[in-house]
N, C-alpha and C positions, 0 to 999 in steps of 0.2 A: 203492247209492252212485253219484252222478254229479257232473259238474262243475256249478258255479254261479258267477254273477258278478252284482255289483250296483255301481252307481255313483251319485254325486250331484253336483249342480251348485249346492248351497247351499240352506239353509233360512232362512226369515224371514217377514216380514209381506207376503205376496204377494197383492195384491188380485185378486178375480175379474175385475175390469175391466182387468187387465193387457193392454195393446193387442197385437194380433197381431205388429206389427213388433218388439216386445220379447220376446214369447213364442216365436214360431216359430223364430227362429235358435237359441235354447237347446234347444228340443225336437229340432231337426234335429241339433244338436251331440251331444246325448245319444244319439240313435238311431245316428249315425255311430260314436261311440266304443263303444257297446254292441256293434255288429256287429264292430268290430275285436277286442274282447275275446273274443267268441264264436268268431270265426275262429281266434284264437290258442289258445284252449282246445281246440277241435276238432282243431287241429294238434298237440296234446299239448305245448304250451309250458308251462313251469313257471309257477305262479301269480305268482311274484315278477317274472318277465318280463312277464306279462300286465298286472299292475297298473301297472308302470312305463310300459309302452307306452300304456295307456289314459290315464293321468294326463298323460303328455307331450302327447297329442292335446288333452286338455282345457286344458292350459296354453297351447297354441297358439291356442286359440279366444278371440277378443277379448271375447266376451260373458260370460265367466266371470271371477270374481275370483281369478285365479291367472295366473302367467306374463304373457303379453301384456296381459291385461285387469285386472291388479292395481290396486287402489285406492291412493290417495295418502295420505301422512302429512300432518300439520298444516302442514308446510313445503313440501308439494308434491312430495315424493320417493317412491320406491318402496322398500319393504323386504319382500321375499318370503320365504316359509318353506315347508318341505316335510319329509315324513317317509316312510320306507318300512320295513316289517318283515316278516320271514319267520316263519311260525308254528312250524314244526318245530324250528328252531334258536334262535328268539328273537333272531336277529341283526337289528340295526336301525341305521338311520342317519338323521340329522336335520340340517337347516340352517336358519338364520335370518339376517335382515338382508341378503339378497342384493339387489344393485342392477344387476347386468349379466348374470347367468346366464339364458339363454333357457329352460332346463328345470330348475328347482330339484330336481324329484324325482329326476332322474338324478344330480345332484351328491350328494343324500342317499344314493343307493345306493353311490356311490363312497366316501363317508365310511364306510359299513358295510363295504365290501369292501377298501379300500386303506389304512385307518388303524386304529390300535388303539382308536380312540375311537368314540363314538356321535353326538356333537353338535358341530358347528362353526358359528360365527356371525360375521357382520359381516366385518371385514377379514381375519380368519383363513380364513373360508370362501371369500371372494373370491380370496385368494392360492392356496388349495388348488385352486380351479377353474382358475386359470391354469396351475398346475403340471400338472394332469391334461388340459389341452387341450380342455376342454368348450367348447361354443359360447357366446360372450359377445357382447354388443352394447353400444353406448353406452346409458346409462340412459334417455336421452330416448326410446328405442324403446318403453318401457313407459308413457310419459306420454301417454295418449290424450285427445283432446278431450272424450270422454264423461266420463272420470274427473276431468279438470280442472273440468268443470261440476259433477260430483257433489260434489267437495270444496268448491267455492264455495257450493253450496246447503247443505251440511252446516254450514259455518261460519256462513252467514246464519241457519240454523235455531237454532244455538247462540249467536247474537249475537256471533260471532267468538270470544268466550271459551268455551273447550271446557268443557262440563259433561256428563260421561259418565253422569250419572244421569237426564238428561232426553231424551225422544224428540224426533226431528226432526219438523218439520211435515209432515203428510201431504198429498200432492197425487196423487190417483189417476191423473192424466193424465201424471205425470212419473215415469219409471222410476227416476230417481235417488233418489226418496223411498221406494222399497221398502227398509225398514230395520228393524233390530232396535230395541229400546227404549232404546238408549244412544247414538244417533247413528251407528250402525253400518250400513253398506251391505254386510253380510256376504254377502248373496245372491250366490252365484257361487263360493264356495269349492268346490273339487273333490276328489273322493276315489273310490277304487275298491277293492273287496275281491273275492277270487276263491278258489275251491277246485277242485282237479282231481279226476279219478276215483280217485286214490290217497289223497285226503284231505289233500294238501298245501295249505296256506293262506298267504295274503299279504294285506297291506293297504298302501295308500299314500294320502296326503293332501297337498294343496298349496293355498296361499292367498296373497293379498296382504294379508290381515288386515282391520283396521277402516279405513273411510274416516275421515280426520281424526284418526287415532291419533297419540299422542305418538311422537316419534322414539325408537327403541329398544324400543318395546313388543313383547313376544312373546306370542302367543296359544296356543291349545291344539293347533294342528295339529302342531307338531314335538315335542310333549311325549308321550313314551311313556306309555300308559295313560290319557291324557286324550282327545286327538283321534284318536289312532292306536294300535292294538294288535292283535297276532295271537299266538296260541299254538297248541297242538295240538288245541284245541276249536273255535275260531272266529277270525274276522278282522273287525275293526270300524273304520270310518272315520266320524268325527262332523263335524258342522257346526252353526253357530249362534253364540251369544255365547261367545267364548273363555274369558272369566273364569269364567262359570258352568260350562262344561264342565270346566275345570281343577279347580274346587272339587268337582265331582261325580265326578271320576276316571271319566268316563263309559265310555270304551272298556274299561278294565280291569274295571270293575264288571260289565259284561255277561259277560265271561269268568269272573269270580269267582263269579257266581250260577250259572253252568253247572257250574263245578268243585266248589263247596262246597255248593250247595243242590240240585244235580241238575236244575235247570230246563232246559227246552228253549231253543233260541236265541230263538224268538219270545217266550216267557214272560220270559226274562231281559232282552231288549232293551226290551220293553214296560214292564217294571217300572222300569228305569232312566229311561226317557223320561218316564213318567207320574208316578213317585214321587220321583225323586232330583234332578231339575232343575226349577226353576220353569217354569210354562207360558210359551210364547213364546220359549224359550231354546235348544232343541236339536232336532236331527234326526240320524239315523244310518243307515248301511247296514251290513249284516252278513251273513256266510255262516258255516255250520258245516262241520265235517269230514265230515258225512254228506250234504252237499249242500242243506241248508235255506237259505233266504234270507228276510230281513225288512228292512223299510225304514220304521220308525216315526218320528214327529216330533210335537212339541207346539207347533209354530209354525203359522201359517196355511197354509203350504204348503212343499213341498220339491221342487226339480227332481230327479228320480230315475229310474232305469231298472234293470231286472234281467232275467236270463234263466237258465233251468236246462236241463239236458240232456234232461229229459222233455218239453220243448217249451213250458213256461210262459214268458211274457215280459210285461213291463209298462213303459210309459213314462208318467209322470204328474207332476203338479204339486200338485194339491189332494187332500184326503182321498178315498180310494177303498177298495175291498175289498183288504185287505192279505193277503199270503201269508206 
């Protein structure tokens, strides 16, 4: 048994022609955050601390759809969400509808540790953030020119009237057109899972949600068992189309197949991705209590990275040899 870590920067329709100026910053971000996680595990930090630390770094990276890089709602505002969960205790915390909190994942952990609840949203979550003294900024901090343009193009593709059943127009030269089939620029949702040498597990996920989403929409990220889950067997963080991930109870089903069917982590995760969610909808990263790691997806690609104590590591986007 050894430690293992995996993280993702979102899954979606990522064309092989993705230009270097769009690809390289994300790869560098994954590499940087992976090293932070590896260093923390080698220093024997608890996986809960590790996943929070890594996701905070990913939230601070403007090229991912979380924190600073969060996409915009149909009215041009930001509504961020995050979740964190400890495997041994099943303690968890989640937040939605954040507009000023710099690191939503840390507020989710405070919900877990400082309240009797699991999930706070919108005004209540913002009030709790101020009570706890977490770092907040004016919401304009999150409205980047790139995401203003992304929203504009999503609206144009949907002819201003939002139709979540139709794909946006593809333009391989424009990164804002990297999208799921419902007008979503989900690419960039971030997550991390980790296990230490003692089999302690944790998972965390953070996102800005869908570009051009309705105000008040909540996706899979903060929903326990959908986008995020950890127990004594595994830890899972999912990315993709939130509605499909919720319907498939993706993260919990991976754990359930291990628990009730006796499948390995790789078998369980592959089954959920291949059989339980329509193609083009989901990717996930997962680790087991015994130090296994897997990163399957049924989209064109997924920004992902992993490392294990035995020296294996991978940073990839498109399909490759999976461990």
